[in-house]
N, C-alpha and C positions, 0 to 999 in steps of 0.2 A: 548120678546122684538122684535119689528119690525123696520126695517130701509130699506131705498132704496139706491141702488148703481147705479150711472149713468155714462155713458161713451159715448164719441164722439171724433171726430178728426177735428180740425180746418183746413181749407184750408190754404196753405202757404200764409203768408202776411195778413191774416184776423185779424181784431181786435178781441181781446178776451173779451167777456162779458159773463162770466160764469153764472151769475144769470139770465140774459135774455135768454140764451140758455136753461138753466134748465127749466125755466117757459114755454117758447114757445115750445121747442122740446120735452123735457122729460115729462112734465106734460100735455101739450095740444096736443102733437103729430103733431105739425106743422113743415113744412120744413123751414129750416133756411139757408139763402144764404151763410153764412160764413163757413158752415160745409161740409166736404167731405161725399161722399156716402160710406157706409160700406158694406163689403161682408157678409150680414146678414145670408145667407144660410150656408156659411162656419163657421161662428161663432156659429150658432145653432148646427151644426154637432159636433163641438169641445165640446160644453157644453154637448151634449148627450153622447159623448165618455167619458169625464172626470167624469160625474155623472151617468155612466152606471149602478152602483149598487143602484141607487135611483129609486123609482117608478115614471115613467113619466106618468102623467095623460093625457097629450097630449104634443106636442112639446114645450109648454110654461109654463107648471106647473109640478114641481118636488117636491117630498116629501120623507122623510125617517124617520122611527121611531127613536126617540131619537136624531135626527139630525136637525129637523125642516123642513121647506119648502121654496120654492121660486117660484115666478112667473116672467116671462120674458115679457117685453113690448118692441117692436122694431118699428122703422120706417126705412126708407132707410138710415138714418143718425145717429141714436142713439140706444143704448141698455140700458134698465133700468131693474134692478132686484129689486123686492119687496121681502125682506127676512123676514121670520117669525121664531123666536126662533132658528136661525141657529148658529152654532158654528163658532168661528172666523176663524179657519183653512179652513172651507168650503167656507166662504165668501172670504178669501184670494185666494182660487182656482178660484173663479169667476173673481176676479181682475186680476189674472195671465193670464187667457184666453184672456181678453180684452187688456192687456198690449202687448201680442203677436201680436195683430192687430193694435198696435200703438195708443191705446185709454186709456188715464189715467183716473183714478177715479175722479169723482166730488161727494163730500159728502155734500148734502144740509143741513144736520144736523148741520154742522159747516161752511157752505158756503165756502168750500175750494176745489180747484182742485189740485190734486197731479201730476203736470205736469213739475216739475223742470228738468226731464230727456228728455223732448221734445225740439225741436227747436221752440222757441217762437218767 
């Protein structure tokens, strides 16, 4: 099973249009005015640290036997993980990393952003 996990942070006071942001920023890689810039290098370092026992094919591709694989797509504003046959606890670890950076999960499979803990 594969799924993608998407993360971004809105600027304070910005209108939230999750589907638009997903399509433009996460799928097309475009810069979206209402989003904050993210510390992408710090995020990638944290991923590398948390998944240090996985094989890093490069800084954006990780795999581990019997645990699946994931690819990372970033712009200056978003982080997207394309997950392949991953276990739930590993995907939760990815989510926890981005939560630490103030970025809630958007799940396009159910068109829901899990941001009730943020200042909307």
